[in-house]
N, C-alpha and C positions, 0 to 999 in steps of 0.2 A: 504494500500500500504506500509506503513512504518513498519507494523508488520511482513511482509513476508521477509524471508531471500533471499539473492541473489541467492543461489543455487536453492531454491524453485522457484524463478522467472525464472531462466534458464530452469528448468524442464517444467514449464508452456509454455515457448516459444518454446521449442523443441516439446512438445506435440501439440501445435498449428500449427507448421510447418507441422507435420504429418497430421493434420486434413485438412489443406489447400491442401496438395498433394492428399489426398484421395478424397476430393470434386472435385478437378480438374480432376482427373482420371475418376470419375463417370460422369462428365459432368453436374453436378447440379449447375446452375448459381447462384441460391439463396444461396446455401451452400457455394460456393466459396466467394461470397460477404460478408456474415456474418463471415466466418472464417478469411478472410483477414482483415476485420475491427477489429476483436478481436486480431489478430496478431499485427496489427499496434498499438493498445492500449497497449498491453503487452510490445512492444518495447519501447513505450514512458515511461511507468512505470519503465522499466528496466533502461532507461537512467536517470530518476529522482533519482532512488535509488543509482546508481553509482555516480552521481554528489554529493549526500548527503554524501556518504561514503568517497569520495576522492580516488584518484588513488592508493595510497600506500596500502590501506586497502583491496581492492577487487582484486587486480592483483595477483592471484596465478597461478601457471602453469596449474592446472587442469581447472580452469575457462577460462584461455586464450585458451586452446585447445578446449573447448566447444564452445567458441565464434568464433574461427576460423572455426570450423565445421559448425556452422550456417552460417558463411559468405560464405563458399564454397557451401552450399546447396541453398542459395538464388538465384544465377544465374540460376541454373537448374530449380528451381521453376518458375522463370520469363520466362525462355525459354518455359516451358510447357504451361504457360499461353498464350504466344504469338502463340504457335502452335494451341492451342484450338481456339484462336481468328481468326486465318487464316482459320481454318476448318469451323467455323461458317460463316465467310465472303464468303467463296466459296459456302457453302450451300445456303446462301441467294441469291447469283448471279444465282444459278441454279433455285431457286424457283421464284425469281422476276427478270427476265431478263430486265425489263423496266428500271431498275435503271442504266443500262449501257448506255452510250452515243453512239449513232450510228454514223458512219462515214459520211453517205450520207443523213442525215436528213436535209430537207429543206422545205421552205414554198411553193415552186411552183413545177410544174411537171418537170421542167428542172433544178431544184436546185437553190440555192441562189447565188448571186454574191459573188465573193471572197472578203474576208476581206482584207483591205489594211493594210500593215505593214510598219514600218520604220518611218522616220521623216516627210515624205511628206503626208499631209492630203488630198490633192486633186491634180489632174493633170490639167495643163492649156496648151492650144495650142497656 
């Protein structure tokens, strides 16, 4: 980790962003999981390198632009992940409809008694 330069680390992070995007577009859940874990580790390594170097030594205009570019692509990547998750949830609802709670499910032929709400636990006459 300490032998790698900051620019090389940024190259690795950008490459990993692309791998996560590709795996997400392909719909391969295992590839998304492994690529995202690798991206997370690269981000942690990058943070450690920056902390070691100090702010004054790593803050060049080119690096700042690259980091801003990564910061702008992260929400798009997150949005694509949420879309894929919603797609999978909808597919599961179609395949396994029993997971949805029905409105009129009850224990007897005439339905269950209504649940009481509010502060009163019982009624007295």
